[in-house]
C-alpha positions as YAML, in Angstrom:
chain: A
units: angstrom
residues:
- id: 1
  name: MET
  ca: [-7.79, 6.11, 20.77]
- id: 2
  name: LYS
  ca: [-3.98, 5.77, 20.49]
- id: 3
  name: ILE
  ca: [-4.28, 2.10, 19.93]
- id: 4
  name: ARG
  ca: [-6.86, 2.71, 17.11]
- id: 5
  name: ILE
  ca: [-4.61, 5.22, 15.26]
- id: 6
  name: MET
  ca: [-1.80, 2.89, 15.42]
- id: 7
  name: LEU
  ca: [-3.80, 0.09, 14.29]
- id: 8
  name: VAL
  ca: [-5.23, 2.11, 11.40]
- id: 9
  name: SER
  ca: [-1.60, 3.15, 10.52]
- id: 10
  name: THR
  ca: [-0.38, -0.33, 10.48]
- id: 11
  name: LEU
  ca: [-3.11, -1.54, 8.44]
- id: 12
  name: VAL
  ca: [-2.75, 1.16, 5.85]
- id: 13
  name: LEU
  ca: [0.85, 0.47, 5.54]
- id: 14
  name: ALA
  ca: [0.19, -3.19, 5.17]
- id: 15
  name: CYS
  ca: [-2.28, -2.56, 2.52]
- id: 16
  name: ILE
  ca: [0.00, -0.44, 0.56]
- id: 17
  name: ALA
  ca: [2.93, -3.00, 0.83]
- id: 18
  name: ALA
  ca: [0.55, -5.76, -0.03]
- id: 19
  name: SER
  ca: [-0.74, -3.99, -3.27]
- id: 20
  name: SER
  ca: [3.01, -3.67, -4.15]
- id: 21
  name: CYS
  ca: [5.03, -0.45, -4.57]
- id: 22
  name: ALA
  ca: [8.73, 1.02, -5.20]
- id: 23
  name: VAL
  ca: [11.81, 3.07, -3.51]
- id: 24
  name: LYS
  ca: [13.37, 6.09, -5.00]
- id: 25
  name: PRO
  ca: [14.84, 8.94, -2.79]
- id: 26
  name: LEU
  ca: [12.12, 11.17, -1.58]
- id: 27
  name: ASP
  ca: [13.84, 14.10, -3.55]
- id: 28
  name: HIS
  ca: [12.80, 12.14, -6.79]
- id: 29
  name: ALA
  ca: [16.26, 11.93, -7.90]
- id: 30
  name: PRO
  ca: [17.03, 9.00, -10.28]
- id: 31
  name: ALA
  ca: [17.13, 5.76, -8.29]
- id: 32
  name: TYR
  ca: [19.47, 4.16, -10.54]
- id: 33
  name: GLY
  ca: [22.62, 4.05, -8.46]
- id: 34
  name: ARG
  ca: [23.42, 0.29, -8.99]
- id: 35
  name: MET
  ca: [19.99, -0.25, -10.74]
- id: 36
  name: THR
  ca: [19.93, 0.18, -14.50]
- id: 37
  name: PRO
  ca: [17.45, 2.42, -16.16]
- id: 38
  name: GLU
  ca: [16.14, -0.71, -17.96]
- id: 39
  name: LYS
  ca: [15.49, -2.49, -14.54]
- id: 40
  name: ASP
  ca: [13.72, 0.70, -13.35]
- id: 41
  name: GLN
  ca: [11.52, 0.80, -16.30]
- id: 42
  name: GLU
  ca: [10.61, -2.95, -16.10]
- id: 43
  name: ILE
  ca: [9.74, -2.58, -12.55]
- id: 44
  name: ARG
  ca: [7.51, 0.34, -13.25]
- id: 45
  name: ARG
  ca: [5.90, -1.62, -16.04]
- id: 46
  name: LEU
  ca: [5.30, -4.53, -13.80]
- id: 47
  name: LEU
  ca: [3.60, -2.23, -11.32]
- id: 48
  name: GLU
  ca: [1.34, -1.06, -14.29]
- id: 49
  name: VAL
  ca: [0.53, -4.41, -15.76]
- id: 50
  name: THR
  ca: [-0.35, -5.92, -12.37]
- id: 51
  name: GLY
  ca: [-2.91, -3.08, -11.72]
- id: 52
  name: THR
  ca: [-0.79, -1.92, -8.67]
- id: 53
  name: THR
  ca: [-0.56, 1.65, -9.64]
- id: 54
  name: LYS
  ca: [-4.32, 1.66, -10.49]
- id: 55
  name: THR
  ca: [-5.27, 0.49, -6.85]
- id: 56
  name: MET
  ca: [-3.20, 3.37, -5.19]
- id: 57
  name: PRO
  ca: [-5.71, 6.11, -5.37]
- id: 58
  name: GLU
  ca: [-8.25, 3.83, -3.85]
- id: 59
  name: ALA
  ca: [-5.79, 2.69, -1.00]
- id: 60
  name: ARG
  ca: [-5.12, 6.43, -0.36]
- id: 61
  name: ASP
  ca: [-8.87, 7.08, -0.08]
- id: 62
  name: GLN
  ca: [-9.31, 4.22, 2.20]
- id: 63
  name: MET
  ca: [-6.47, 5.32, 4.31]
- id: 64
  name: ILE
  ca: [-8.06, 8.76, 4.66]
- id: 65
  name: ALA
  ca: [-11.55, 7.12, 5.45]
- id: 66
  name: GLU
  ca: [-9.87, 5.17, 8.29]
- id: 67
  name: PHE
  ca: [-8.15, 8.30, 9.71]
- id: 68
  name: ARG
  ca: [-11.42, 10.00, 9.47]
- id: 69
  name: LYS
  ca: [-12.98, 7.36, 11.60]
- id: 70
  name: ALA
  ca: [-10.27, 7.37, 14.09]
- id: 71
  name: LEU
  ca: [-10.11, 11.11, 14.20]
- id: 72
  name: PRO
  ca: [-13.84, 12.22, 14.00]
- id: 73
  name: GLY
  ca: [-13.20, 15.85, 15.39]
- id: 74
  name: VAL
  ca: [-10.93, 16.74, 12.53]
- id: 75
  name: PRO
  ca: [-12.84, 18.97, 9.92]
- id: 76
  name: SER
  ca: [-13.48, 17.64, 6.56]
- id: 77
  name: GLU
  ca: [-11.59, 20.43, 4.89]
- id: 78
  name: PHE
  ca: [-8.49, 19.16, 6.52]
- id: 79
  name: TRP
  ca: [-8.88, 15.73, 4.86]
- id: 80
  name: GLU
  ca: [-9.72, 17.22, 1.51]
- id: 81
  name: ASP
  ca: [-6.53, 19.24, 1.70]
- id: 82
  name: PHE
  ca: [-4.65, 16.25, 2.93]
- id: 83
  name: ARG
  ca: [-5.87, 14.10, -0.05]
- id: 84
  name: LYS
  ca: [-4.61, 16.68, -2.62]
- id: 85
  name: GLU
  ca: [-1.23, 16.55, -0.91]
- id: 86
  name: ILE
  ca: [-0.82, 12.80, -1.43]
- id: 87
  name: ASN
  ca: [1.17, 12.10, -4.46]
- id: 88
  name: ILE
  ca: [0.63, 8.52, -5.66]
- id: 89
  name: ASP
  ca: [3.88, 8.54, -7.81]
- id: 90
  name: GLU
  ca: [5.81, 9.08, -4.60]
- id: 91
  name: VAL
  ca: [4.55, 5.58, -3.44]
- id: 92
  name: VAL
  ca: [5.55, 4.08, -6.70]
- id: 93
  name: ASP
  ca: [9.01, 5.66, -6.50]
- id: 94
  name: LEU
  ca: [9.45, 4.30, -2.94]
- id: 95
  name: MET
  ca: [8.60, 0.73, -4.14]
- id: 96
  name: VAL
  ca: [10.93, 0.59, -7.20]
- id: 97
  name: PRO
  ca: [14.14, -0.08, -4.96]
- id: 98
  name: VAL
  ca: [12.08, -2.87, -2.99]
- id: 99
  name: TYR
  ca: [11.56, -4.77, -6.18]
- id: 100
  name: ASP
  ca: [15.10, -4.04, -7.25]
- id: 101
  name: LYS
  ca: [16.46, -5.42, -3.96]
- id: 102
  name: HIS
  ca: [14.48, -8.78, -4.11]
- id: 103
  name: LEU
  ca: [14.16, -9.51, -7.75]
- id: 104
  name: SER
  ca: [16.63, -9.68, -10.66]
- id: 105
  name: LEU
  ca: [15.98, -8.07, -14.01]
- id: 106
  name: GLU
  ca: [15.25, -11.49, -15.51]
- id: 107
  name: GLU
  ca: [12.78, -12.26, -12.92]
- id: 108
  name: ILE
  ca: [11.03, -9.00, -13.52]
- id: 109
  name: LYS
  ca: [10.99, -9.51, -17.20]
- id: 110
  name: ALA
  ca: [9.68, -13.02, -16.70]
- id: 111
  name: ALA
  ca: [6.87, -11.61, -14.51]
- id: 112
  name: ASN
  ca: [6.09, -8.98, -17.16]
- id: 113
  name: ALA
  ca: [6.00, -11.71, -19.89]
- id: 114
  name: PHE
  ca: [3.63, -13.79, -17.63]
- id: 115
  name: PHE
  ca: [1.20, -10.67, -17.23]
- id: 116
  name: ALA
  ca: [1.13, -10.39, -21.03]
- id: 117
  name: THR
  ca: [-0.52, -13.91, -21.25]
- id: 118
  name: PRO
  ca: [-4.19, -14.51, -21.10]
- id: 119
  name: ALA
  ca: [-3.75, -15.99, -17.53]
- id: 120
  name: GLY
  ca: [-1.48, -13.15, -16.53]
- id: 121
  name: LYS
  ca: [-4.05, -10.58, -17.72]
- id: 122
  name: ARG
  ca: [-6.87, -12.24, -15.94]
- id: 123
  name: PHE
  ca: [-4.66, -12.48, -12.80]
- id: 124
  name: ALA
  ca: [-3.93, -8.68, -13.05]
- id: 125
  name: GLU
  ca: [-7.62, -7.87, -13.71]
- id: 126
  name: LYS
  ca: [-8.59, -9.72, -10.42]
- id: 127
  name: MET
  ca: [-5.73, -8.29, -8.30]
- id: 128
  name: PRO
  ca: [-7.48, -5.11, -7.46]
- id: 129
  name: VAL
  ca: [-10.66, -7.02, -6.35]
- id: 130
  name: VAL
  ca: [-8.59, -9.48, -4.38]
- id: 131
  name: SER
  ca: [-6.57, -6.83, -2.89]
- id: 132
  name: ALA
  ca: [-9.64, -4.76, -1.80]
- id: 133
  name: GLU
  ca: [-11.31, -7.76, -0.32]
- id: 134
  name: GLY
  ca: [-7.97, -8.72, 1.31]
- id: 135
  name: PHE
  ca: [-7.87, -5.16, 2.79]
- id: 136
  name: GLU
  ca: [-11.25, -5.38, 4.22]
- id: 137
  name: VAL
  ca: [-10.59, -8.91, 5.79]
- id: 138
  name: SER
  ca: [-7.36, -7.53, 7.28]
- id: 139
  name: ARG
  ca: [-9.14, -4.32, 8.51]
- id: 140
  name: LYS
  ca: [-11.73, -6.38, 10.29]
- id: 141
  name: TRP
  ca: [-9.09, -8.87, 11.66]
- id: 142
  name: GLY
  ca: [-7.10, -5.80, 13.07]
- id: 143
  name: GLU
  ca: [-10.06, -4.13, 14.53]
- id: 144
  name: ALA
  ca: [-10.86, -7.50, 16.30]
- id: 145
  name: LYS
  ca: [-7.29, -7.73, 17.64]
- id: 146
  name: GLY
  ca: [-7.49, -4.13, 18.74]
- id: 147
  name: ARG
  ca: [-10.59, -4.73, 20.75]
- id: 148
  name: LEU
  ca: [-8.96, -7.96, 22.17]
- id: 149
  name: VAL
  ca: [-6.00, -5.79, 23.34]
- id: 150
  name: ALA
  ca: [-8.17, -3.36, 24.82]
- id: 151
  name: ASP
  ca: [-10.30, -6.02, 26.63]
- id: 152
  name: ARG
  ca: [-6.95, -7.68, 27.98]
- id: 153
  name: LEU
  ca: [-5.53, -4.37, 29.14]
- id: 154
  name: LYS
  ca: [-8.78, -3.56, 30.98]
- id: 155
  name: GLU
  ca: [-8.84, -7.14, 32.47]
- id: 156
  name: LYS
  ca: [-5.50, -6.57, 33.89]
- id: 157
  name: GLY
  ca: [-6.05, -3.01, 34.98]
- id: 158
  name: LEU
  ca: [-3.70, -1.61, 32.55]
- id: 159
  name: HIS
  ca: [-6.09, 0.34, 30.50]
- id: 160
  name: GLN
  ca: [-5.49, 4.02, 30.62]
...
């Protein structure tokens, strides 16, 4: 059970990271510091035009569905209340500093320009489908590896 919860948590975090996000302090104070308001705005625009922000509610719901499977004894009301507490904007705020750290303003502007082209729009249109299918593939792979770990631990007499 512990292995499954750890596996689900890891996959959820990987899914969210793969679908792209941003990092502002959790108190929602401006994240500018060394980042200019222009760069912050361009990063948020990039998250929008790539469809990243659109896929976050689905990722949240998938995360909760996986927790429900891993913790079947938890009442539905708990998960409904928990879902209401999850603020998608918080994830976006957490991802902005990640983009800021790894990409220059010029690179972000170039990416935004690409996503304004027909090819970029098509790419962005397909990203949610590709991300969802990628999440499912990753989930199945993770489950298989979790079973493999459990089998190996059992073979070695280390399973608790």
